[in-house]
Legacy VTK file of the C-alpha trace (Angstrom):
# vtk DataFile Version 3.0
C-alpha trace
ASCII
DATASET POLYDATA
POINTS 68 float
7.561 143.614 127.430
10.339 145.719 128.905
10.708 149.454 129.128
14.305 150.652 129.166
16.559 153.429 127.953
18.268 152.856 124.618
21.949 152.263 125.246
21.526 151.255 128.901
23.198 148.102 130.207
19.803 146.370 130.362
19.092 147.305 126.728
22.547 146.201 125.586
22.280 142.869 127.412
18.832 142.129 126.004
19.986 142.826 122.465
23.136 140.742 122.913
21.082 137.821 124.265
18.541 138.140 121.457
21.195 138.321 118.765
23.093 135.311 120.157
19.952 133.224 120.320
18.969 134.154 116.756
22.287 132.894 115.412
22.750 129.810 117.635
19.862 127.368 117.135
21.238 124.840 119.631
21.258 127.485 122.375
17.737 128.514 121.405
16.544 124.899 121.679
18.306 124.484 125.030
16.669 127.657 126.348
13.229 126.564 125.145
13.642 123.189 126.873
14.808 124.894 130.063
11.823 127.242 130.042
9.382 124.365 129.506
10.962 122.412 132.356
10.880 125.386 134.702
7.265 126.174 133.785
6.295 122.602 134.685
8.365 122.651 137.864
7.184 126.078 139.068
3.720 126.685 137.568
2.740 129.127 140.313
6.113 130.583 141.281
7.227 133.248 138.811
10.278 134.143 140.909
11.587 130.559 140.976
10.947 130.266 137.224
12.939 133.426 136.564
15.709 132.418 138.987
15.978 129.082 137.191
16.861 130.851 133.942
19.545 133.088 135.449
22.549 130.804 135.020
21.699 130.080 131.398
21.166 133.753 130.561
24.411 134.763 132.268
26.331 132.065 130.360
24.924 133.239 127.021
25.685 136.871 127.830
29.311 135.997 128.652
29.673 134.252 125.309
27.930 137.087 123.463
30.328 139.577 125.037
33.329 137.379 124.228
34.124 136.859 127.912
35.745 133.644 129.163
LINES 1 69
68 0 1 2 3 4 5 6 7 8 9 10 11 12 13 14 15 16 17 18 19 20 21 22 23 24 25 26 27 28 29 30 31 32 33 34 35 36 37 38 39 40 41 42 43 44 45 46 47 48 49 50 51 52 53 54 55 56 57 58 59 60 61 62 63 64 65 66 67
């Protein structure tokens, strides 16, 4: 769960990520596999798990925004 202001950059990014994933099943499957792998690799290290997702999330956000 996240608490954020409607219209903030955080809110906009989360919605863009969500919307991209809903319409791109291959990306959704890739993300699920990444999360499973990270959970196995870092079962007791939440920070490393989250850091491991950063590159993927940033790549999806660039595509969702139409950035190169």
